[in-house]
Backbone of each chain as nested JSON, in Angstrom:
{
  "chains": [
    {"id": "A", "residues": [
      {"number": 1, "name": "MET", "atoms": {"N": [118.39, 94.229, 89.186], "CA": [118.682, 93.076, 88.33], "C": [117.842, 91.879, 88.763]}},
      {"number": 2, "name": "THR", "atoms": {"N": [117.185, 91.242, 87.802], "CA": [116.347, 90.096, 88.122], "C": [117.216, 88.869, 88.406]}},
      {"number": 3, "name": "LEU", "atoms": {"N": [116.585, 87.851, 88.992], "CA": [117.309, 86.606, 89.281], "C": [117.797, 85.968, 87.985]}},
      {"number": 4, "name": "LEU", "atoms": {"N": [116.962, 86.054, 86.948], "CA": [117.356, 85.489, 85.657], "C": [118.592, 86.199, 85.103]}},
      {"number": 5, "name": "GLU", "atoms": {"N": [118.601, 87.515, 85.207], "CA": [119.77, 88.284, 84.749], "C": [121.019, 87.904, 85.536]}},
      {"number": 6, "name": "ALA", "atoms": {"N": [120.875, 87.826, 86.857], "CA": [122.022, 87.517, 87.717], "C": [122.587, 86.14, 87.394]}},
      {"number": 7, "name": "ASN", "atoms": {"N": [121.685, 85.164, 87.248], "CA": [122.138, 83.807, 86.932], "C": [122.774, 83.739, 85.546]}},
      {"number": 8, "name": "PHE", "atoms": {"N": [122.2, 84.505, 84.615], "CA": [122.727, 84.491, 83.251], "C": [124.123, 85.102, 83.207]}},
      {"number": 9, "name": "ARG", "atoms": {"N": [124.302, 86.203, 83.919], "CA": [125.625, 86.851, 83.942], "C": [126.66, 85.953, 84.616]}},
      {"number": 10, "name": "LEU", "atoms": {"N": [126.24, 85.306, 85.708], "CA": [127.138, 84.383, 86.412], "C": [127.555, 83.244, 85.49]}},
      {"number": 11, "name": "TYR", "atoms": {"N": [126.58, 82.723, 84.748], "CA": [126.872, 81.636, 83.804], "C": [127.894, 82.099, 82.761]}},
      {"number": 12, "name": "ALA", "atoms": {"N": [127.662, 83.286, 82.202], "CA": [128.564, 83.817, 81.17], "C": [129.976, 84.001, 81.726]}},
      {"number": 13, "name": "GLU", "atoms": {"N": [130.063, 84.458, 82.972], "CA": [131.383, 84.653, 83.596], "C": [132.086, 83.313, 83.8]}},
      {"number": 14, "name": "GLN", "atoms": {"N": [131.308, 82.319, 84.214], "CA": [131.897, 80.989, 84.435], "C": [132.377, 80.376, 83.124]}},
      {"number": 15, "name": "VAL", "atoms": {"N": [131.584, 80.558, 82.07], "CA": [131.976, 80.031, 80.76], "C": [133.24, 80.735, 80.27]}},
      {"number": 16, "name": "ALA", "atoms": {"N": [133.303, 82.049, 80.479], "CA": [134.478, 82.811, 80.047], "C": [135.719, 82.374, 80.811]}},
      {"number": 17, "name": "GLU", "atoms": {"N": [135.567, 82.13, 82.113], "CA": [136.708, 81.68, 82.925], "C": [137.197, 80.322, 82.447]}},
      {"number": 18, "name": "THR", "atoms": {"N": [136.249, 79.434, 82.154], "CA": [136.62, 78.096, 81.683], "C": [137.378, 78.182, 80.38]}},
      {"number": 19, "name": "THR", "atoms": {"N": [136.88, 79.04, 79.487], "CA": [137.518, 79.206, 78.187], "C": [138.916, 79.79, 78.33]}},
      {"number": 20, "name": "CYS", "atoms": {"N": [139.039, 80.797, 79.193], "CA": [140.316, 81.494, 79.341], "C": [141.325, 80.691, 80.157]}},
      {"number": 21, "name": "SER", "atoms": {"N": [140.828, 79.738, 80.98], "CA": [141.757, 78.985, 81.823], "C": [142.335, 77.774, 81.115]}},
      {"number": 22, "name": "SER", "atoms": {"N": [141.991, 77.596, 79.822], "CA": [142.59, 76.501, 79.065], "C": [144.095, 76.687, 79.017]}},
      {"number": 23, "name": "PRO", "atoms": {"N": [144.847, 75.589, 79.081], "CA": [146.313, 75.727, 79.086], "C": [146.797, 76.376, 77.794]}},
      {"number": 24, "name": "PRO", "atoms": {"N": [147.759, 77.28, 77.907], "CA": [148.263, 77.945, 76.717], "C": [148.971, 76.967, 75.798]}},
      {"number": 25, "name": "ARG", "atoms": {"N": [148.866, 77.22, 74.525], "CA": [149.54, 76.361, 73.556], "C": [151.036, 76.673, 73.573]}},
      {"number": 26, "name": "VAL", "atoms": {"N": [151.832, 75.613, 73.684], "CA": [153.283, 75.791, 73.729], "C": [153.923, 74.937, 72.647]}},
      {"number": 27, "name": "GLY", "atoms": {"N": [155.198, 75.118, 72.464], "CA": [155.934, 74.297, 71.533], "C": [155.659, 74.633, 70.089]}},
      {"number": 28, "name": "ILE", "atoms": {"N": [155.691, 75.901, 69.736], "CA": [155.469, 76.312, 68.352], "C": [156.605, 75.768, 67.498]}},
      {"number": 29, "name": "LYS", "atoms": {"N": [156.195, 75.118, 66.441], "CA": [157.205, 74.549, 65.561], "C": [158.109, 75.652, 65.017]}},
      {"number": 30, "name": "LYS", "atoms": {"N": [159.387, 75.307, 64.916], "CA": [160.373, 76.302, 64.532], "C": [160.07, 76.896, 63.157]}},
      {"number": 31, "name": "GLU", "atoms": {"N": [159.573, 76.015, 62.255], "CA": [159.335, 76.518, 60.908], "C": [158.151, 77.47, 60.837]}},
      {"number": 32, "name": "ASN", "atoms": {"N": [157.27, 77.407, 61.906], "CA": [156.122, 78.303, 61.923], "C": [156.403, 79.597, 62.674]}},
      {"number": 33, "name": "ALA", "atoms": {"N": [157.486, 79.624, 63.403], "CA": [157.806, 80.82, 64.177], "C": [158.386, 81.899, 63.272]}},
      {"number": 34, "name": "LEU", "atoms": {"N": [157.908, 83.11, 63.442], "CA": [158.409, 84.203, 62.602], "C": [159.585, 84.896, 63.266]}}
    ]},
    {"id": "B", "residues": [
      {"number": 1, "name": "MET", "atoms": {"N": [70.621, 118.64, 48.187], "CA": [70.875, 117.213, 47.989], "C": [72.373, 116.909, 48.064]}},
      {"number": 2, "name": "LYS", "atoms": {"N": [73.139, 117.824, 47.427], "CA": [74.587, 117.633, 47.456], "C": [75.106, 117.707, 48.886]}},
      {"number": 3, "name": "ARG", "atoms": {"N": [74.517, 118.672, 49.648], "CA": [74.963, 118.818, 51.028], "C": [74.627, 117.573, 51.838]}},
      {"number": 4, "name": "LEU", "atoms": {"N": [73.436, 117.017, 51.613], "CA": [73.018, 115.812, 52.314], "C": [73.953, 114.648, 51.973]}},
      {"number": 5, "name": "THR", "atoms": {"N": [74.296, 114.567, 50.704], "CA": [75.21, 113.499, 50.276], "C": [76.57, 113.654, 50.949]}},
      {"number": 6, "name": "ALA", "atoms": {"N": [77.021, 114.916, 51.017], "CA": [78.31, 115.178, 51.667], "C": [78.269, 114.779, 53.135]}},
      {"number": 7, "name": "TYR", "atoms": {"N": [77.161, 115.127, 53.81], "CA": [77.025, 114.74, 55.218], "C": [77.024, 113.222, 55.371]}},
      {"number": 8, "name": "MET", "atoms": {"N": [76.327, 112.558, 54.456], "CA": [76.267, 111.095, 54.537], "C": [77.648, 110.476, 54.334]}},
      {"number": 9, "name": "MET", "atoms": {"N": [78.414, 111.057, 53.406], "CA": [79.764, 110.54, 53.158], "C": [80.648, 110.732, 54.385]}},
      {"number": 10, "name": "MET", "atoms": {"N": [80.509, 111.914, 55.004], "CA": [81.302, 112.183, 56.212], "C": [80.912, 111.218, 57.329]}},
      {"number": 11, "name": "TRP", "atoms": {"N": [79.593, 110.976, 57.44], "CA": [79.124, 110.08, 58.492], "C": [79.65, 108.664, 58.254]}},
      {"number": 12, "name": "ILE", "atoms": {"N": [79.58, 108.244, 56.999], "CA": [80.048, 106.894, 56.679], "C": [81.546, 106.749, 56.964]}},
      {"number": 13, "name": "SER", "atoms": {"N": [82.323, 107.769, 56.526], "CA": [83.771, 107.681, 56.737], "C": [84.14, 107.83, 58.199]}},
      {"number": 14, "name": "GLY", "atoms": {"N": [83.342, 108.611, 58.934], "CA": [83.666, 108.846, 60.342], "C": [83.161, 107.767, 61.273]}},
      {"number": 15, "name": "VAL", "atoms": {"N": [82.058, 107.145, 60.906], "CA": [81.453, 106.142, 61.788], "C": [81.679, 104.731, 61.273]}},
      {"number": 16, "name": "MET", "atoms": {"N": [81.445, 104.542, 60.012], "CA": [81.505, 103.181, 59.473], "C": [82.935, 102.671, 59.299]}},
      {"number": 17, "name": "LEU", "atoms": {"N": [83.836, 103.516, 58.792], "CA": [85.185, 103.044, 58.517], "C": [85.914, 102.565, 59.76]}},
      {"number": 18, "name": "PRO", "atoms": {"N": [85.82, 103.325, 60.88], "CA": [86.48, 102.798, 62.084], "C": [85.938, 101.435, 62.485]}},
      {"number": 19, "name": "VAL", "atoms": {"N": [84.627, 101.245, 62.279], "CA": [84.04, 99.948, 62.613], "C": [84.627, 98.873, 61.719]}},
      {"number": 20, "name": "LEU", "atoms": {"N": [84.765, 99.208, 60.435], "CA": [85.317, 98.247, 59.496], "C": [86.783, 97.959, 59.799]}},
      {"number": 21, "name": "LYS", "atoms": {"N": [87.497, 98.987, 60.324], "CA": [88.92, 98.8, 60.609], "C": [89.154, 97.95, 61.856]}},
      {"number": 22, "name": "ALA", "atoms": {"N": [88.162, 97.926, 62.757], "CA": [88.326, 97.147, 63.974], "C": [88.392, 95.664, 63.637]}},
      {"number": 23, "name": "ASP", "atoms": {"N": [89.076, 94.934, 64.505], "CA": [89.197, 93.49, 64.337], "C": [89.755, 93.108, 62.971]}},
      {"number": 24, "name": "GLN", "atoms": {"N": [90.734, 93.885, 62.521], "CA": [91.294, 93.569, 61.217], "C": [92.358, 92.476, 61.296]}},
      {"number": 25, "name": "CYS", "atoms": {"N": [92.788, 92.136, 62.519], "CA": [93.776, 91.074, 62.692], "C": [93.308, 90.134, 63.798]}},
      {"number": 26, "name": "SER", "atoms": {"N": [93.887, 88.96, 63.809], "CA": [93.559, 87.996, 64.866], "C": [94.719, 87.016, 65.019]}},
      {"number": 27, "name": "ASN", "atoms": {"N": [94.619, 86.175, 66.027], "CA": [95.655, 85.162, 66.226], "C": [95.795, 84.245, 65.013]}},
      {"number": 28, "name": "ALA", "atoms": {"N": [94.736, 84.144, 64.239], "CA": [94.781, 83.277, 63.056], "C": [95.756, 83.795, 62.003]}},
      {"number": 29, "name": "ASP", "atoms": {"N": [96.105, 85.096, 62.093], "CA": [97.071, 85.647, 61.125], "C": [98.469, 85.074, 61.336]}},
      {"number": 30, "name": "LEU", "atoms": {"N": [98.752, 84.637, 62.554], "CA": [100.043, 84.009, 62.827], "C": [99.845, 82.508, 62.813]}},
      {"number": 31, "name": "ARG", "atoms": {"N": [100.184, 81.918, 61.714], "CA": [99.98, 80.479, 61.55], "C": [101.031, 79.958, 60.573]}},
      {"number": 32, "name": "GLY", "atoms": {"N": [101.639, 78.847, 60.916], "CA": [102.632, 78.265, 60.027], "C": [104.018, 78.262, 60.641]}},
      {"number": 33, "name": "VAL", "atoms": {"N": [104.976, 77.878, 59.833], "CA": [106.356, 77.718, 60.289], "C": [107.184, 78.935, 59.894]}},
      {"number": 34, "name": "TYR", "atoms": {"N": [107.868, 79.513, 60.868], "CA": [108.719, 80.681, 60.655], "C": [110.155, 80.347, 61.054]}},
      {"number": 35, "name": "SER", "atoms": {"N": [111.099, 80.889, 60.316], "CA": [112.512, 80.806, 60.683], "C": [112.922, 82.155, 61.266]}},
      {"number": 36, "name": "PHE", "atoms": {"N": [113.661, 82.141, 62.368], "CA": [114.021, 83.423, 62.996], "C": [115.498, 83.486, 63.373]}},
      {"number": 37, "name": "VAL", "atoms": {"N": [115.982, 84.714, 63.47], "CA": [117.281, 85.008, 64.068], "C": [117.102, 86.218, 64.966]}},
      {"number": 38, "name": "ALA", "atoms": {"N": [117.886, 86.288, 66.023], "CA": [117.832, 87.436, 66.928], "C": [119.183, 87.577, 67.609]}},
      {"number": 39, "name": "SER", "atoms": {"N": [119.514, 88.793, 67.963], "CA": [120.781, 89.011, 68.663], "C": [120.715, 90.294, 69.467]}},
      {"number": 40, "name": "GLY", "atoms": {"N": [121.663, 90.426, 70.379], "CA": [121.727, 91.603, 71.243], "C": [122.495, 91.274, 72.496]}},
      {"number": 41, "name": "THR", "atoms": {"N": [122.044, 91.821, 73.598], "CA": [122.673, 91.516, 74.879], "C": [121.606, 91.203, 75.912]}},
      {"number": 42, "name": "PHE", "atoms": {"N": [121.965, 90.373, 76.871], "CA": [121.098, 90.125, 78.027], "C": [121.973, 90.212, 79.268]}},
      {"number": 43, "name": "ALA", "atoms": {"N": [121.58, 91.064, 80.173], "CA": [122.369, 91.345, 81.378], "C": [123.787, 91.774, 80.998]}},
      {"number": 44, "name": "GLY", "atoms": {"N": [123.901, 92.436, 79.867], "CA": [125.196, 92.929, 79.415], "C": [126.038, 91.897, 78.685]}},
      {"number": 45, "name": "VAL", "atoms": {"N": [125.511, 90.702, 78.522], "CA": [126.256, 89.618, 77.876], "C": [125.767, 89.467, 76.431]}},
      {"number": 46, "name": "PRO", "atoms": {"N": [126.681, 89.423, 75.453], "CA": [126.252, 89.235, 74.06], "C": [125.545, 87.903, 73.876]}},
      {"number": 47, "name": "ILE", "atoms": {"N": [124.47, 87.934, 73.102], "CA": [123.706, 86.711, 72.873], "C": [123.149, 86.737, 71.454]}},
      {"number": 48, "name": "ALA", "atoms": {"N": [123.156, 85.57, 70.814], "CA": [122.555, 85.429, 69.489], "C": [121.753, 84.139, 69.475]}},
      {"number": 49, "name": "THR", "atoms": {"N": [120.689, 84.138, 68.705], "CA": [119.872, 82.94, 68.615], "C": [119.403, 82.733, 67.182]}},
      {"number": 50, "name": "ALA", "atoms": {"N": [119.109, 81.477, 66.871], "CA": [118.429, 81.14, 65.625], "C": [117.493, 79.988, 65.954]}},
      {"number": 51, "name": "GLY", "atoms": {"N": [116.426, 79.884, 65.189], "CA": [115.499, 78.804, 65.464], "C": [114.309, 78.792, 64.553]}},
      {"number": 52, "name": "GLN", "atoms": {"N": [113.335, 78.042, 64.971], "CA": [112.138, 77.845, 64.163], "C": [110.903, 77.919, 65.067]}},
      {"number": 53, "name": "THR", "atoms": {"N": [109.86, 78.569, 64.563], "CA": [108.617, 78.705, 65.312], "C": [107.462, 78.164, 64.482]}},
      {"number": 54, "name": "THR", "atoms": {"N": [106.602, 77.386, 65.118], "CA": [105.369, 76.958, 64.47], "C": [104.195, 77.558, 65.237]}},
      {"number": 55, "name": "TYR", "atoms": {"N": [103.508, 78.516, 64.605], "CA": [102.323, 79.142, 65.199], "C": [101.093, 78.326, 64.797]}},
      {"number": 56, "name": "ASP", "atoms": {"N": [100.195, 78.107, 65.789], "CA": [99.02, 77.273, 65.494], "C": [97.809, 78.086, 65.049]}},
      {"number": 57, "name": "GLY", "atoms": {"N": [97.937, 79.411, 65.029], "CA": [96.81, 80.242, 64.616], "C": [95.757, 80.419, 65.689]}},
      {"number": 58, "name": "LYS", "atoms": {"N": [96.019, 79.859, 66.876], "CA": [95.029, 79.922, 67.958], "C": [95.623, 80.479, 69.245]}},
      {"number": 59, "name": "GLY", "atoms": {"N": [96.836, 81.076, 69.144], "CA": [97.458, 81.643, 70.338], "C": [98.52, 80.764, 70.96]}},
      {"number": 60, "name": "GLY", "atoms": {"N": [98.842, 79.675, 70.311], "CA": [99.885, 78.798, 70.822], "C": [101.001, 78.64, 69.807]}},
      {"number": 61, "name": "ALA", "atoms": {"N": [102.181, 78.343, 70.287], "CA": [103.316, 78.158, 69.384], "C": [104.322, 77.235, 70.043]}},
      {"number": 62, "name": "SER", "atoms": {"N": [105.161, 76.662, 69.225], "CA": [106.244, 75.824, 69.721], "C": [107.391, 75.901, 68.727]}},
      {"number": 63, "name": "GLY", "atoms": {"N": [108.547, 75.414, 69.129], "CA": [109.646, 75.487, 68.183], "C": [110.957, 74.991, 68.734]}},
      {"number": 64, "name": "TRP", "atoms": {"N": [112.001, 75.371, 68.022], "CA": [113.371, 75.023, 68.362], "C": [114.177, 76.298, 68.493]}},
      {"number": 65, "name": "ILE", "atoms": {"N": [115.18, 76.263, 69.363], "CA": [116.041, 77.44, 69.5], "C": [117.456, 77.008, 69.886]}},
      {"number": 66, "name": "GLN", "atoms": {"N": [118.421, 77.692, 69.3], "CA": [119.826, 77.489, 69.654], "C": [120.395, 78.847, 70.041]}},
      {"number": 67, "name": "PHE", "atoms": {"N": [121.023, 78.92, 71.203], "CA": [121.632, 80.167, 71.663], "C": [123.139, 80.125, 71.456]}},
      {"number": 68, "name": "SER", "atoms": {"N": [123.707, 81.298, 71.28], "CA": [125.139, 81.491, 71.41], "C": [125.332, 82.584, 72.453]}},
      {"number": 69, "name": "VAL", "atoms": {"N": [125.922, 82.203, 73.582], "CA": [126.112, 83.146, 74.692], "C": [127.578, 83.542, 74.749]}},
      {"number": 70, "name": "ASN", "atoms": {"N": [127.841, 84.736, 74.322], "CA": [129.222, 85.238, 74.318], "C": [130.163, 84.285, 73.588]}},
      {"number": 71, "name": "GLY", "atoms": {"N": [129.635, 83.672, 72.512], "CA": [130.476, 82.802, 71.701], "C": [130.451, 81.335, 72.083]}},
      {"number": 72, "name": "THR", "atoms": {"N": [129.65, 80.985, 73.079], "CA": [129.534, 79.578, 73.479], "C": [128.114, 79.101, 73.217]}},
      {"number": 73, "name": "THR", "atoms": {"N": [127.948, 78.016, 72.461], "CA": [126.61, 77.545, 72.127], "C": [125.906, 76.983, 73.354]}},
      {"number": 74, "name": "LEU", "atoms": {"N": [124.606, 77.242, 73.395], "CA": [123.769, 76.794, 74.516], "C": [122.406, 76.411, 73.957]}},
      {"number": 75, "name": "PRO", "atoms": {"N": [121.948, 75.196, 74.166], "CA": [122.653, 74.065, 74.767], "C": [123.82, 73.606, 73.89]}},
      {"number": 76, "name": "ALA", "atoms": {"N": [124.825, 73.058, 74.552], "CA": [126.014, 72.616, 73.82], "C": [125.694, 71.445, 72.9]}},
      {"number": 77, "name": "ALA", "atoms": {"N": [124.717, 70.626, 73.306], "CA": [124.422, 69.41, 72.552], "C": [123.541, 69.65, 71.333]}},
      {"number": 78, "name": "GLY", "atoms": {"N": [122.974, 70.861, 71.196], "CA": [122.091, 71.13, 70.07], "C": [120.865, 71.902, 70.501]}},
      {"number": 79, "name": "PRO", "atoms": {"N": [120.01, 72.28, 69.548], "CA": [118.879, 73.162, 69.861], "C": [117.902, 72.556, 70.858]}},
      {"number": 80, "name": "SER", "atoms": {"N": [117.234, 73.456, 71.563], "CA": [116.238, 73.066, 72.564], "C": [114.832, 73.342, 72.028]}},
      {"number": 81, "name": "THR", "atoms": {"N": [113.868, 72.581, 72.523], "CA": [112.47, 72.866, 72.211], "C": [111.979, 73.988, 73.113]}},
      {"number": 82, "name": "TRP", "atoms": {"N": [110.855, 74.544, 72.807], "CA": [110.182, 75.523, 73.666], "C": [108.711, 75.589, 73.281]}},
      {"number": 83, "name": "THR", "atoms": {"N": [107.911, 76.166, 74.162], "CA": [106.502, 76.408, 73.868], "C": [106.205, 77.873, 74.146]}},
      {"number": 84, "name": "ALA", "atoms": {"N": [105.101, 78.367, 73.605], "CA": [104.777, 79.781, 73.785], "C": [103.281, 80.029, 73.669]}},
      {"number": 85, "name": "VAL", "atoms": {"N": [102.874, 81.13, 74.236], "CA": [101.536, 81.663, 73.985], "C": [101.719, 83.031, 73.356]}},
      {"number": 86, "name": "TYR", "atoms": {"N": [100.816, 83.402, 72.462], "CA": [100.919, 84.696, 71.803], "C": [99.543, 85.308, 71.64]}},
      {"number": 87, "name": "ASN", "atoms": {"N": [99.539, 86.615, 71.385], "CA": [98.287, 87.326, 71.182], "C": [98.475, 88.414, 70.133]}},
      {"number": 88, "name": "VAL", "atoms": {"N": [97.632, 88.397, 69.14], "CA": [97.633, 89.449, 68.121], "C": [96.512, 90.424, 68.457]}},
      {"number": 89, "name": "ASP", "atoms": {"N": [96.87, 91.698, 68.651], "CA": [95.863, 92.714, 68.967], "C": [94.972, 92.929, 67.738]}},
      {"number": 90, "name": "PRO", "atoms": {"N": [93.663, 92.751, 67.886], "CA": [92.781, 92.839, 66.719], "C": [92.775, 94.208, 66.046]}},
      {"number": 91, "name": "SER", "atoms": {"N": [92.946, 95.264, 66.829], "CA": [92.828, 96.602, 66.244], "C": [94.155, 97.156, 65.729]}},
      {"number": 92, "name": "THR", "atoms": {"N": [95.269, 96.8, 66.388], "CA": [96.57, 97.348, 65.966], "C": [97.392, 96.361, 65.151]}},
      {"number": 93, "name": "CYS", "atoms": {"N": [97.048, 95.102, 65.208], "CA": [97.789, 94.026, 64.537], "C": [99.174, 93.807, 65.143]}},
      {"number": 94, "name": "LEU", "atoms": {"N": [99.436, 94.428, 66.299], "CA": [100.688, 94.185, 67.005], "C": [100.525, 92.921, 67.856]}},
      {"number": 95, "name": "ALA", "atoms": {"N": [101.631, 92.247, 68.108], "CA": [101.536, 90.974, 68.826], "C": [102.499, 90.931, 69.996]}},
      {"number": 96, "name": "THR", "atoms": {"N": [102.161, 90.103, 70.951], "CA": [103.06, 89.804, 72.062], "C": [103.152, 88.284, 72.182]}},
      {"number": 97, "name": "LYS", "atoms": {"N": [104.291, 87.847, 72.714], "CA": [104.493, 86.401, 72.85], "C": [105.336, 86.128, 74.08]}},
      {"number": 98, "name": "THR", "atoms": {"N": [105.003, 85.068, 74.78], "CA": [105.802, 84.625, 75.924], "C": [106.261, 83.198, 75.682]}},
      {"number": 99, "name": "ILE", "atoms": {"N": [107.564, 83.045, 75.602], "CA": [108.173, 81.732, 75.391], "C": [108.546, 81.139, 76.751]}},
      {"number": 100, "name": "THR", "atoms": {"N": [108.297, 79.857, 76.904], "CA": [108.748, 79.138, 78.091], "C": [109.719, 78.048, 77.661]}},
      {"number": 101, "name": "LEU", "atoms": {"N": [110.918, 78.136, 78.189], "CA": [111.929, 77.116, 77.891], "C": [111.759, 75.951, 78.859]}},
      {"number": 102, "name": "PRO", "atoms": {"N": [112.078, 74.749, 78.425], "CA": [111.889, 73.587, 79.307], "C": [112.855, 73.606, 80.491]}},
      {"number": 103, "name": "ASN", "atoms": {"N": [112.45, 72.914, 81.535], "CA": [113.341, 72.748, 82.691], "C": [114.343, 71.653, 82.366]}},
      {"number": 104, "name": "HIS", "atoms": {"N": [115.501, 72.084, 81.93], "CA": [116.533, 71.096, 81.583], "C": [117.893, 71.708, 81.87]}},
      {"number": 105, "name": "SER", "atoms": {"N": [118.732, 70.918, 82.51], "CA": [120.03, 71.441, 82.936], "C": [120.902, 71.882, 81.763]}},
      {"number": 106, "name": "ASN", "atoms": {"N": [120.638, 71.319, 80.561], "CA": [121.498, 71.697, 79.434], "C": [121.255, 73.133, 78.971]}},
      {"number": 107, "name": "LEU", "atoms": {"N": [120.196, 73.766, 79.518], "CA": [119.931, 75.172, 79.183], "C": [120.574, 76.129, 80.188]}},
      {"number": 108, "name": "GLY", "atoms": {"N": [121.283, 75.587, 81.138], "CA": [121.98, 76.429, 82.116], "C": [121.034, 77.413, 82.789]}},
      {"number": 109, "name": "PRO", "atoms": {"N": [121.386, 78.69, 82.795], "CA": [120.569, 79.674, 83.504], "C": [119.221, 79.915, 82.836]}},
      {"number": 110, "name": "LEU", "atoms": {"N": [119.061, 79.462, 81.607], "CA": [117.792, 79.664, 80.888], "C": [116.819, 78.504, 81.086]}},
      {"number": 111, "name": "SER", "atoms": {"N": [117.191, 77.527, 81.908], "CA": [116.299, 76.413, 82.193], "C": [115.012, 76.93, 82.833]}},
      {"number": 112, "name": "GLY", "atoms": {"N": [113.88, 76.662, 82.185], "CA": [112.591, 77.086, 82.727], "C": [112.303, 78.568, 82.588]}},
      {"number": 113, "name": "ALA", "atoms": {"N": [113.16, 79.292, 81.893], "CA": [113.004, 80.748, 81.795], "C": [111.835, 81.122, 80.889]}},
      {"number": 114, "name": "GLN", "atoms": {"N": [111.241, 82.255, 81.194], "CA": [110.199, 82.813, 80.335], "C": [110.745, 84.066, 79.664]}},
      {"number": 115, "name": "LEU", "atoms": {"N": [110.589, 84.129, 78.353], "CA": [111.094, 85.239, 77.562], "C": [109.919, 85.923, 76.869]}},
      {"number": 116, "name": "GLN", "atoms": {"N": [109.803, 87.247, 77.068], "CA": [108.69, 87.993, 76.481], "C": [109.135, 88.758, 75.235]}},
      {"number": 117, "name": "PHE", "atoms": {"N": [108.224, 88.87, 74.285], "CA": [108.537, 89.563, 73.036], "C": [107.394, 90.475, 72.599]}},
      {"number": 118, "name": "PHE", "atoms": {"N": [107.785, 91.577, 71.956], "CA": [106.855, 92.483, 71.279], "C": [107.12, 92.323, 69.79]}},
      {"number": 119, "name": "ILE", "atoms": {"N": [106.063, 92.117, 69.028], "CA": [106.217, 91.73, 67.619], "C": [105.403, 92.641, 66.709]}},
      {"number": 120, "name": "THR", "atoms": {"N": [106.024, 93.056, 65.609], "CA": [105.269, 93.724, 64.545], "C": [105.349, 92.842, 63.304]}},
      {"number": 121, "name": "ALA", "atoms": {"N": [104.316, 92.928, 62.509], "CA": [104.249, 92.08, 61.317], "C": [104.3, 92.928, 60.057]}},
      {"number": 122, "name": "GLY", "atoms": {"N": [104.9, 92.35, 59.032], "CA": [104.926, 92.99, 57.723], "C": [104.601, 91.969, 56.662]}},
      {"number": 123, "name": "ALA", "atoms": {"N": [104.323, 92.467, 55.468], "CA": [104.057, 91.59, 54.316], "C": [102.963, 90.572, 54.63]}},
      {"number": 124, "name": "GLY", "atoms": {"N": [101.882, 91.069, 55.228], "CA": [100.761, 90.17, 55.508], "C": [101.116, 89.056, 56.474]}},
      {"number": 125, "name": "PHE", "atoms": {"N": [101.922, 89.409, 57.492], "CA": [102.347, 88.468, 58.538], "C": [103.323, 87.414, 58.02]}},
      {"number": 126, "name": "ARG", "atoms": {"N": [103.856, 87.611, 56.812], "CA": [104.89, 86.676, 56.343], "C": [106.235, 87.02, 56.97]}},
      {"number": 127, "name": "GLU", "atoms": {"N": [106.404, 88.29, 57.376], "CA": [107.648, 88.735, 58.004], "C": [107.329, 89.322, 59.375]}},
      {"number": 128, "name": "LEU", "atoms": {"N": [108.155, 88.985, 60.362], "CA": [107.98, 89.501, 61.714], "C": [109.252, 90.207, 62.153]}},
      {"number": 129, "name": "ARG", "atoms": {"N": [109.075, 91.292, 62.899], "CA": [110.208, 91.974, 63.545], "C": [109.872, 92.028, 65.027]}},
      {"number": 130, "name": "PHE", "atoms": {"N": [110.85, 91.739, 65.86], "CA": [110.522, 91.64, 67.28], "C": [111.683, 92.089, 68.164]}},
      {"number": 131, "name": "ILE", "atoms": {"N": [111.328, 92.443, 69.364], "CA": [112.323, 92.708, 70.407], "C": [111.92, 91.945, 71.655]}},
      {"number": 132, "name": "SER", "atoms": {"N": [112.913, 91.645, 72.469], "CA": [112.619, 91.057, 73.774], "C": [112.226, 92.18, 74.72]}},
      {"number": 133, "name": "THR", "atoms": {"N": [111.223, 91.926, 75.536], "CA": [110.803, 92.924, 76.523], "C": [111.158, 92.485, 77.939]}},
      {"number": 134, "name": "ASN", "atoms": {"N": [111.995, 91.466, 78.059], "CA": [112.477, 91.078, 79.389], "C": [113.359, 92.178, 79.967]}},
      {"number": 135, "name": "THR", "atoms": {"N": [113.27, 92.377, 81.255], "CA": [114.156, 93.322, 81.925], "C": [115.612, 92.906, 81.699]}},
      {"number": 136, "name": "GLY", "atoms": {"N": [116.429, 93.857, 81.286], "CA": [117.846, 93.573, 81.072], "C": [118.185, 93.065, 79.695]}},
      {"number": 137, "name": "ALA", "atoms": {"N": [117.161, 92.9, 78.846], "CA": [117.402, 92.384, 77.488], "C": [117.347, 93.511, 76.464]}},
      {"number": 138, "name": "THR", "atoms": {"N": [118.342, 93.556, 75.605], "CA": [118.322, 94.436, 74.431], "C": [118.564, 93.534, 73.233]}},
      {"number": 139, "name": "ILE", "atoms": {"N": [117.498, 92.917, 72.806], "CA": [117.584, 91.886, 71.77], "C": [116.53, 92.173, 70.709]}},
      {"number": 140, "name": "SER", "atoms": {"N": [116.943, 92.158, 69.448], "CA": [115.987, 92.324, 68.349], "C": [116.205, 91.215, 67.34]}},
      {"number": 141, "name": "GLY", "atoms": {"N": [115.174, 90.954, 66.554], "CA": [115.291, 89.891, 65.571], "C": [114.226, 89.973, 64.504]}},
      {"number": 142, "name": "THR", "atoms": {"N": [114.329, 89.069, 63.566], "CA": [113.359, 88.973, 62.48], "C": [112.976, 87.514, 62.274]}},
      {"number": 143, "name": "ALA", "atoms": {"N": [111.807, 87.332, 61.688], "CA": [111.346, 85.983, 61.367], "C": [110.646, 86.025, 60.018]}},
      {"number": 144, "name": "VAL", "atoms": {"N": [110.787, 84.952, 59.282], "CA": [110.18, 84.854, 57.955], "C": [109.437, 83.535, 57.846]}},
      {"number": 145, "name": "ARG", "atoms": {"N": [108.213, 83.617, 57.328], "CA": [107.429, 82.397, 57.16], "C": [108.03, 81.538, 56.053]}},
      {"number": 146, "name": "GLN", "atoms": {"N": [108.131, 80.243, 56.322], "CA": [108.767, 79.322, 55.366], "C": [107.784, 78.863, 54.304]}}
    ]}
  ]
}
């Protein structure tokens, strides 16, 4: 694996972690809950 | 006489035609503004791009590019510029191109990166089909002259 590949994969993993670590949405309105 | 004529025709087709076929393409065939899209994976990560290329007809090119890396736009603030050198093989009309992205932190891991491409042309160079030849890249795309 080239340095560019390694850095690119690391970047993608970091972006994915940031996206997934967002706080979960809570407090679903009662009228929207099924 | 007929035999001599036949020999002459064979000689012309065998010797002259290849000469005429040589140098049928040049860097000048790639000139103007092209719109492109490409997608695939790099290092196993999904990637898509869209952008614009301006070929100068002399082996140089520049343009704009916007990446989407696994669903996240890169650069986040908007498309980046780039420069490139290219070469059209005179005998096969196949082309290669090396793009250099600027050294800028907003490009993340692609800051200063060089991306290589193998290009085939169709419709008199109005349409291009290409793949990335970088190690670890499985990316293909198309471009159309505007």
